[in-house]
N, C-alpha and C positions, 0 to 999 in steps of 0.2 A: 513408186521404185525410182531412188535418182542416182542408183550404181551406175546407169549407164553413160558412156559421152563417146562423140563424136571424133576419135583422135586419131587419125592414120598415119601412123608412125612405120617406117620403114626399116626394120632389123636389117643389121646388119651384120651377117654373117662370120666376116673377114677381121671384124675385131676381137670376137671371141677367141680363145687360147684352144685350137682341136686337137694340138698336141697332148694335153694337157700334163705340161710338164712347165713349173715354174719358172718366168725369166728368172726371177732373181735380181730384179732391176734396182732392189735394196743396196745390194754391195756396190751399184755405180753412183747412185745419188742419195741413199741415206735415206729415202723418203716412205714412210710407213702406209703402204698399200692396203691399209685394214677393214677388216670386219667383224663388228660382235655377233658371234654364233649359237646359236639355241639348238638342243634336240639330239644331242650327241646319245650315239649308241655302238658300243665297241660290234656288234654285227654287219652296221651298216657303214661304218666311219668312213671306209677307202672310197665308197662311191661319193659319201659325203663332201670330202675333201676334193675329190676330181672336178665336182660341180664349184667351187671356188676356184681352183686353179682356170677352170675354164672361163670365169670371168676376171683374171690376171690380178685375183686377189694375194695378198701374201705373205700377209699377217691376219693373225684369229686372235680377237678376245674368246679366251676362256673364260667362262663367269659362273663362280660358284657363289651360291646366294646364304648369306647370314641373315638370320629373321629374327626381330622384336615385334611383342605384340601392338606397340602405340610410340608416340613421341615422347610419353611419360615413364616409357618401360625403364627398368633402373638397371638392367643386365641385357644383354643380347638372349633369344631365347636358347636352350641349352648348352650352358657355357661348358669350356672345352678346357684342357690343359695344352698348351704350346707342342708338348711332344708327345700328343696321342696318337694313337695308331689310327692308322687310315680308315675313313668306314666305308661302306663297297661303293657309295657315290661317290665320294673322293678318289677311290682307286678309278674307277669308272674314268674320271679327268687324267688321273695319271697315264690311262692305256691312252687315253685322247691324245694327249699333246706327244706320245711318242710316236703315235699315228702320223699326227699332223708334220712333225719333224722329218719321220720318215720319207715323207713328202716333199719333202724340200720347202715347207710352210715355216716361218717365224713364231713365234706366241707370245702375247700378251695373258697372263694371267691376274685376274680383275675381279677381286672377289666383291660383291655389293650387297650392303646392308638392305634388308627389305622389312618395311613396316607394314603391317597388315592394315592398319590405320594411321591416316595422317603422312607425312614425308620425311624422311630422314634427315634432310636440310633443317628442321623445324625442332629438333631434339630439345625436351626442356624438361630441365631437373630442378631440384629445390635449393640445393646445397651442393658446395662445392666435395662434402662425403660420397652423396649420389655418384656426381659426376666422376668423380677419381672409381669409384664402383663400377659404373658404365665401363670407363675406358679400360680398367683392369679386364674386363669381360671380353670388348672388340680386341684389345690389344692381343689376347691369347689367340683369340681366330686369325689375326693378321699372322703373327709368327709362324702358328702351326701352317698359313699357305705360302710363306715365305719359305716354309722348309720344303712345301713341295715344289716351288719355284727353281730351287737349288736343285732338289733331285733328278727334276725331269730337264732341268737345263733350259729352263723357258726363259727368254731374251728381255723380255721387259715384265717389272711386277708393279701393280698398282697399289698403293698402301690405303687408298680410300676413296669413295666417291660422294661428293654434293654432302657431306657433314659441317655444313656451315655453321651451325651454332657451338658446338665441339671447337671446330677450327678457333671461331673466335676467344671463346671461353679457355680452352686449355692448350693453349700454342707451346710450352713448353713440353708438354707429354707428347704433343705430334714431334718435335727436334730428338725427345728421348727415344720415341720410336722407331722413327729415324734410323738412329746409332744401333738399336738393336738387330733391328731387318738387315743392316750392315754386316752385323757378325755374323748372319746366318746364310745371306744369300750376296750371291758375286755377281749379280747383271745389274741392268740398269734399273732405276725407280723412278716414278710419278708419283702424281697423285691427283684425280681427275675432280676438277673445281667446276662449282656452276658456272655458266656465263654471265649470271647476272648477280650482284651485291654477297660475290665471296671471292673470286680471281684475285679483285685486286687488294685485298685485306690481306692474302696469306704471307708469314712469316718466314717459312721455312724453303723458299722456292729454291735459294743457295745450296740445300743438302741435297736435291732431288737433282737429278739428268735431265728431265724436260718437265716443264711447264705443262700440264696436263687441263684441258678444258674443254666442258662439255657445252658443246659450240650451239646452242637452240638460239641462234642472235635473230630477233625477228628483222626482218628483210623488207616487207610489203605493208601496206594498209588494205590495200584492196584486193580480192579475191579474182581467181585468173589472169594475173599477172605474166607479162610479155617477159622475154628473159632481158630486156634492157633494163627496166623497172626492177627487178629483182637483182641485177647486176648492181643499180646506184645504191641498194639497201645495204651493201658491205661495206665499200669507204670509211663510215663513223667507226664502225668497229675494228677494221684494219689498223687504224690511228692508232685507237689503244692497244690493241696490239703489238704493235711496232713500238711504242712507246716501253710497254712491258717488258719486251726481248732489251730494250737498250738499258734497261735498268739492272735485269739480272744476268743478260747473256748466255741464257737457256734457249736450248730450240723448244717453239712454242709445237705441240701434238694436241690434236682434235682428238680426244679417248672418246668422245661423241659426236656425232652431227647424224642429220635425217630429217626426212621429211617424208609426211602421208601422202598418197594418192586421195589429196583432196585440194577440192579449188582452192580453202585456205591455208593449207600448208606453208606457207612464208610470211602469215602474218603471225602466228603463234606458235611455231615449229614446237615447242616443248608441249605442245597438249594432246596427247591422249585420246584417241576416240571410244566407241562400245560398240558392241557386238551389233547393235542397231543402226550402227554410222550408214549402214547403208541403206537403210530405210529412209532417212532423212537427211545425209550429206551428199554432195556433189562430187561422185568418183572424178578426178582429173590425176591419170596417168601424165598428161601433158604439163602439168605444173610442179609435180615430183620430178618431171626429167628436167625440166628446164632449172628448177633450185637443183640439182646435181651439175648440170652444165655449168649455172653463174658460180658455184661454190670453187670448180677448176679453175675456172677464168681469172676469178678473183687472186685466189691464193695458191695454186699450185707452182707457180714460179717464183714466190719470195723466198728470200734467201736464208730466212730465221723460220721456214716454215720446215716440220718436219711429219707431215703427211695427216691421215684422218682414219677414224675407224666408223663407218658406217654402221646405222641403227635400222633394223636388224635382220638376221638373215637366220632361217629354219630349215633345217637339212630335211626336215619331212614335206616341206610345201611340195605340191604338186604345181603342173603350169596351168591346170582348169581353175585353181585358186586365185589366180590374179585376176580373174575377171571382172570378180565383184569386192576382191579385195581391196580396202582405202588404210590398210594401216600402211606403217613405216616400210614394210619390205620392198625392197627393189627385184627381189626373185622372180623371172617370168616378166617384169615389167618394161617399158622403154628405158626406166633408168638404168638397169642393168647391164641394158647395151652401152650407156653413155659414159657409165663407171668403165666398165672394160676400156673403151674407148682410152681415157686418159690413164688408167692405170696400167695399160699395154704398152707406155711408150715411158723414155725416160722423161724425166721433170727435165725444163730449161729453165734453170735457175736464171733471176737476176745477174 
């Protein structure tokens, strides 16, 4: 088993928010101190949200899944009407958002399309008719969730995530969708574009409030990097992001960013592990923590940067899980303490 690592990290309890009352620094510096959170249960949500506040998280991405079979599916599964009644699952999301707000945190409602086979960025249909049929079914769900965002006063709504082929094939449909969402929802809008071969080609950034990027940029070529090496991986990406900001004058938000507790985490950050990774891969809480530190040092002070949502946090995780956990979660790992340090103070903008 390769899951053990000799890394002596000294956890600093003073960096955590023991009062369990949100600092709400967002009101002062407009930075999203975000996390993508899963595992909501109306019976345990209070305690789950307290754990987020303890880590100085102020924004929560609530993520309902829409699904379809594969990249060639003609519609999303279980077509829905935009004015449909709430399902039991979605009623749970509504109650969860209300509780998050009651606790003084902010919400991004971020529906994700999930394909059981393949990847949503590679949808592949045979004709304009098929593409329109697919988009009609997807649009109905987005308008349904836009209605939920308005009902719950979610402060940010994401209209899509990593749908590259549709974005390139159907730009007019997306612009029309944004207008329809604006007629339903009065909050801020974003779209979550992949870091590679997508965000540069989107035609509708001017129609949104934030440029959203799934920021799994490759940062190093070797495993077990030191902090300086990881930091050196950022400038080439930052240069492109700054050019993007200069073009559209819209703040850039990392709708996702994350690193596994894996010695290779900064080489291809987007790669998922498997349940068997604990048997074959080298666990590295050190690499994960240094990747977090490098991100904050390189980007948190940029005046065009609007913050980030780390991937991912499970409400049901226990402290003992972290010992053998190689996945993206920072919970109970050194990366959580590092995140709490940066989230727990005002951003010093350039």
